[in-house]
N, C-alpha and C positions, 0 to 999 in steps of 0.2 A: 811451680811449686813441687817440691820433692815428696809427694805423698808415698812414692814407692819405698822410700827409706823406712817409713813407719809400717807400711803394709808388709814389707819383707820381714820385719821384726815380728808382726803379729803371726805371719805364716810360720816362722821358726817356733814361736811359742806354742802355736796350735799343734804343730807336729810333735812336740815334746808331750803335750797334754795327751795326745792319742797314743804315742809310744808307751807312756807309763800309766795310761788309763787314769789320769788325774780327775778330780771331782768335776762334774758337769758344770758347776757354778763358775768356775774359771773359764771354761769354754764359752759360756754365755757372755761373760764380760768381754772376752776377746772379740766375739762376733758383734756385740753391741758397739764397741769402739771402732771395729772395721767398718761398720755401716756408716757411723757418724763421720769417719775420716773420709770415706769415699764421697759423701754428700757435702763435705765442708766447703764453704765458699767464703772469700774475704768480702766483708761488707764495707762500703765506703760511704758514709753519710755526708750529704751536703747540707751544711748549716749556715745560718746567718739571719739577719733581720728580714722582715717580711717583704721589703721592697729592694733587697740587694740583688735580686735577679737569679736566685738558685735554679728555678724551674726553667727559666729561659736559657740559661747555660746548658742545662741538661738537654733541652730540646735541640741545641746546636749539635750535640753528640749524637742524638737520636735522628737528626736529619729531618725534623718536622715538628708541627704543633701537637705533640703527643700529650704533654702535661699542660694542664690548665695553669697560666701564669699569674692570674690575679683572682685567686679564689678569696672568698670571704674568709677572714681569719678564723672564724669559728668552725669552718668546714675542713680545715687543713688536716691531712693524715700523712703519717710516714708511708712513703710509697717505694717499695723495692722493685727495681727494674731489672728483668731477666730476659735472656734470649729464649725465644720459643714461639709457638703459635699464638696469634692474637687472642688474649683473654685477660680478664682482671679477676682475681680472687681476693675477697674480703675476709679477713680474719677477725673474729669478735672475741670479746672478753670472756665469754662463756665457753670458748673453745670450738665453737661451730664456725663453719665457712659458707660463703655463697659465691657462686661464679657468675661473671657478668661480661657483656660485650664490651669491647675496648672503648666504645663511645661513651661509656659511663664517666670517664675521666672528665669530659667536657661538660657534664651535667651536674657534677658535685656542687651543691650550694645553690642549685637553680630553684626558682620561686614557681608558684602556681601549678599548672598541670605538669611541669617537668621536675617535680620534687625528686629528691635523691632516692634511688633504689636502695642505697646503702645507708643504714643508720649510723651516722658518723659518731653519734655520742656513745655507741656500744662497740664501735669498730677499733681494733688495736692497730692494725696496719693494712695495707694493701699490697698485693703482689701483682705486678704488670708484666705480661710476657709479650714480647715484640720480636718479630723475625727481622731485625735490623742488622746489617752487616757491621756497623759501628760497635755494636754490643759483643758480636763474635770476635772482633778485633781485640777488644779489651782483654779477652781470655775467658775460657769457660769457668774460671775459679773467681771471677770478679762480679760482685753485685753493687750497682749504684743505688743509692737511697735518697730520695728527695724528702727532706725533713720539714716539719712545720717551722715557720719563722720564730725567732725569739719573741717577736711582738705579736704573734697570732695567739690563739686561745692558750693561756698559760697552762691549763690542765693537760691539753694535747701536747704542748711543748715538753711539760715535765715527763709524761709518759714515754714520749719518743726518746728523749735524752736518756732517761733511766734504763730504757731497753737497749739502746745502742752503746751505752757505756760498757756493757759487758759483752756486746756482740760485735762492735765496730773495730776494725783494725787500723783505719786511717780516716780521720775527719778532714773535710776540705771546708774551711771557713770562707764564705763568700762576703766580701765587704764592698761597699760603694765608694769608688774613688773620689766621688764629689764630696764626701765627708772630709777629705783633705788629711785624714789620719785614721788610726784604729781607735775605736771608742772604748770606753771603759768597761762596758758590758761585754764587748767582744773579748777584751783582755781577760776579764773575770771567767769567761767560759773556757778560754784556752788554758787559764790557770787550773780550772777544774779538770780538764783533760789531762794536763801534765801531772797533776797529783795522782792519777791512776795509771801514769806512764803510757797513755794512749798517744799514738803518733798523730800529728796534724800538719797541714799546710794551709797557705792563705792564698785565695784568688782575689786580687784587686780588680774588681769588675767595673763595667761601664768605662773602659778606658778611652773610648772615643769622645768622651765628654770633656777631656782636658787636653790642652796642648802637650806635645811630647816632652818639652823641657820641664814643664810643671809636674807631668806624670812621673817621670824619672825621680824627680825630687821627693814626691809623695812616696813612691816605692822604697827609695833609700831610707827615708825616715821611719817608715813601718818596719823595714828590716832591722835598722839600728835599735828601735824600741823593743822589738822581739828579742833581739840578742841580749840586751841589757836585762830583760825580764827572766829569760830562760837560759842564759849562759851558754847558748849555742846558736848556730845559724839555722834559722827557720826559712824554708823556701817560700818565697812570695812571687806569684805569677801574674802577669798583666793579661786580662781577658775582656772580651767584648763581643756581643752577639753580632756586631757589625764587622768584625774581623774574621775573615775566612780561616785564619790560622789558629782561631781559638780552640776548636775541637782537638787538634794535634797538641796544643799546649797542655790542655787538660789530660789527655791521654799520656803524654810523656810524664807529667807530674804523678799520675797514678801508676805508671810502669815502674817507677823507682822504688815502690814499696818492697820491703824485704818479705816475700811471701813465706819463705822458710822460717823466718822469725815468727811470723803469725801463727804458722802451723805448730811451732813449738810451744808458743803461748797457750794454745788451746788443748794440746794433746800430750805434751811430754810428761807432765806429772801423772796423768791417768795411766799412760803406758807403763811408767816405772812402778806404779802400784801393782799392776798386774804381774809384772816381772817378779816383784818381791813376794807376791802370793805364790807364784810357781816355785820360786827358790824355797820357801818355807815347806811346801809340800814334798818337793824332792829331797830336802834334807831330812824330813820326817820319814820318808820312804826308805832312804838309805839307812837311817838309824834303826828303824823298826825291822829292817831285813836281818839285822844281826841279833834280834831278840827271839826268844822262844814264845810260843802262843800264850803262856801264862803271864809272861812279862808284858806282852802287848795288852792283855786284858787289864793288867794292873795299871799300865800307863793310861789306858782309856778312862778308867775309873778316876785316877788321880786328876787327869785333865778336866773331867766333868766337875770335880769338886773345886778345882782352882778357878774354872770359869764361872761357877756358881758364886764363888767368893767375889769375883770381879763384879758380877751383877749385883750382888748385895752391897758392895762398897759404891758402885755407880749409883744405886737408889739413894744411898745416904748423901753422896756428893751432889746428886741432882737437886736435892732439897736445898742444899747450901747454894748451889748455882742459881737456883730460882730466886732466893733471897738476894744474892749478890747482884743479879741482873736487875731486879726490880727496886733495889735501893742504890747501891754504889754505881752501877752502870747507868741507870736511868738519871740519877742526879748529875753525873759526869756529862752525859749527853745534853741535858737541859742547861747546865753551866756553860758548856761550849757554844750552845746556841744563843744564850743570854749575852755572852761576851762578844760574839760575832755581830750581833745586832747593835749593842752598845758602841762598838768600835766604828760602826758605819752610821751612827746617829745623825751626824751633820750631813752626810751624803743623803740619807733618807729624807731628812727635813727639807733639803733643797729639791729633791725629786717630788716632794709632796706638793710644791708650788705648781707642778704641771698637772695635778689632778690625781684622782684615785687610781686610775689604770696605770699611770707612770709609776706611782708609789708601790702598788702591788707587785708589778714587774720587778722593780728594783729589790724589793724585799725578798721576792721568790728566789732571785739569783743569788742572794746572800745565804738564804736558808737551806736550799737544796743540797749544795755541796758540804755544807757544815753538818747537816743531819746525816748524810751518807758517810762521810768520813769519820764523824764522832761515833756513830753507831758501830761501824766496822771495828773502830780502834778499841772502844771500851768493852764490846762483847768479846772481841779476840782475847783481851786481857783475862777475863773470867774464864774463857774456855782453856787458856793455858794453865790457869790454876787447877782446873779440874784434871788436866793431863798430869801435872805434877803430883797430885794427891793419889793417883792410881798407879804410880810407878812401882810400889811394892807388889801389887797384884800382878803387874806385867812380869816382873822378875821371878815371882813364884812359878809362872807358867813356863818361863824359860828353863828354870831348874828341872821341871819335869821332862821337857824335851831337851835333854842335855846335848849340847853340841850343835844345835840348830841355829845356824847363822841367820840373822835377819828377823827372827821371830818378834823380838821387842820392837824392831823398826816397823814391822807390818802392824803390830797392835797399836803402837803409837801413831802410826800414819792413819789408822782407821779413826781413832778418836779425834784427830785434828780436823778431818773433814771440812766443814764449812770454815773453820777458823783459819785455814791456810790461805783464804782469800785476803786476809788482812796482815800478812807477814810483813816484816820490815817497816813497821809503823814507827815514825819518830814523834817526839812530843811537841813538835812545832806546827807550822801552817800546812805543810805537806802531809799527805796521807799515802803510805805505801810507795814512797819515792823510789824509783829504780826497780820496783818489783812488778813482774807481769802477773796480774792477779788470776787465780784459778777461775775460770769462767762461771762455773756453777756456784762458786762461793760468792762472787760479786753480785750474780743474779739474785741470790737469796737476800743479800742486804738491800739491793734496790727494791725488791718486792716488799720488804719490811717498811721501807721509808715512803714508798709511793702513797699509801693511805694517809699517812701523816700530812704530807703536802696537800692532798685533796681536802683534808679537814681544815687546814689553815685557810685554803681558799674560800671555803664555805662560810666560816665564822667571821673572817677578817672584815668584810664590808660592814657588819653590824658594829664591830668595834670602832671602825674609822668614822662612823656617823658622828660621834661625839667629839671627834678631833677637829672638825672644821677644815678638811684639806682644801687647798687652793687658796691659802691666806696670802696676804701681802708679804713682801720680802722682809718687812720689819718684824714679822711674826715668826721668823726661822727659829730664833732662840726659844721661843715658847714651844713650837712644834717639836724641837729636839728634846726639850724637857718632858713633853707628853710621851714621846717615843721611849725615853729612858725610864720614866716613872710609871707609865700606865700600859703602853702598848706591850712592852716586854713581858710585863707581869700577866697580862691577859693572854698572850700567846702561850706562855709556860703553863698557865692554869688550864687552858683549854686542851693542850697537848699531853699533859701529864698522864691522865688515865688511858689515853689511847696508846702512848708509848709503853706504859705498864702492861697493858693487855697484849700488845705485840710482843714484848720480850718474854712474857710467860708462854705464849704460843710457840715462839722460837726455841725456848728451852725444851718444851715438851716434845716438839718435833725432832729436835736435835738428839735428845737422850733416847727417844725410840729409834732413831736411826743407828745410834751406837749399839743399842741392845741387839738390833737385827744384824748388824755387822759382826758382833762378837759371836752371836749364835751361828752365823754362817761359817765364820772361821773355825769355830769348834767342830761343827759338822763336817767341814772339809778335811780336817786333821783326822777326825774320828774315822771317816770313810777311807782315808788313806791307810790308817792302821788296820782297819778291818780288811782291806784289800790285801795287805801283807799277810795277814793271819790266814786268809782264805787260800792264798797261793804260796804258801811258804816254800822257799827253795831249800831243799834238804842237803844237796851235794855241795861240798865246800867249793869246788872249782866253779860250779854254776853260780854260787853266791858271789864269788870274786868277780865273776864276769859281769854280773848284774849290777853290783855296786860300782864297778868301773864305768859301766854305761851311764849310771846316775851322776857320777863325777864329772864325766865329759859334758853331760847336759848342763850341770851346775856351772861348770867353767865357761861354757858357751854363753849362758844367760847373763852371767856376771860380766862378761865382756860387752854384751848388749847394753847393760845398765851403765857400764863405764862410758 
């Protein structure tokens, strides 16, 4: 992973900040990004159904029975596996952590006197540190993640999936070759990953259970199915805990990940934003160096007025944004949800024959991706409208700082913030196809959707009581009718106030963030102008040399951006 490329750029930017004594806020942004870059690891979640053998496969890489292979579904937690001294760290939903001996992994879900030391209901995920050579061989930048099974506790599965959609770089889907094919639920999950442009590979596990001729046929059919669905070749690997080559097969599949692409995915846009901020300040510095102190004071006063105008306009637009989010966006999200359930009503009716658990799982796998993609899509549309409506104020600021290249770009970039996570949305099934979502943006949307899913899981059993799930096959048509006429309406009714509340909170947080960014930008420009005023270069030759140095810095940073 070529972290040095980004670190070198940050070093250059830091030197320019020091040379021209630029605002401290920019230096803080550089150091924050540098720290995150140094600590960045590629996370590879292993996903699949509860009995697919994920933990057993990971144990083959780890060289022993480290992970408990048959936990109770309700005790499954996402587990990040890292190289280091033996220990387990539990991360809880309230932000606290607790450290435990490695043996705790085998006690998860124990009864009686060996109850869990870890409260699994309040735990977000585990970190497991192991001094195992196999982990070192994978590379210091790789983290393996053992995920809850698709058919484990649905709430745990949802939380894990939403977390690693924004953090995972490569998902390894483990399927049981004894199924003879790839199941609909597996395909639906891969489709969800693909819609966010997340890379994935398939491990066809328990290969020892089938004769070689039949195994190769199954592998070929899975590969062909994936090619038809995703219009590209998806790597499918044969694995078995009985095969001593399996650890190397998995390591080879992992080794092909494009680490630099993952690095770009998480950091390129943030680095570019810092570069644009520095360019803005350098252009301000150059322009102000040619003004006298009276002109600088006038520029500062005029800038304050323009930014105040921007804040006033934002206050007006924020009220309009709140209305659009809680009416237009909310209704569009609910309509997308309604349509998705109606389109799958026959499938859901058939799953209902297998009982409540099967039905709820199927409904969950339909609802989760739709809520996430629809929320991202329709919120982004409203954020874009806000950007367009502030264009006049941005241009007014540009006119004050005449000749400052990139100032409108920076202001526009600031206001896009969260919305950049939903760029390149089309109107069809796929969301953000071909776009690498900005991590922080996607994380915001997953955090918004998570409580909606929890609410559905809480009230759904009560709704289902009147539906008589588990009916005979002759009742499928009746069940489909109930889903279409009653269940959908109940879900929409229960979700509506929660969605409205979440969208209001999102709008308030977003507008507060924008105001903070605008104030920081104004303060940085004002400090730069005051700096010029306080150290005015009087001699013409000295001024020329100073401006030439600034021009060199601007040219260098522009090349970095390019």
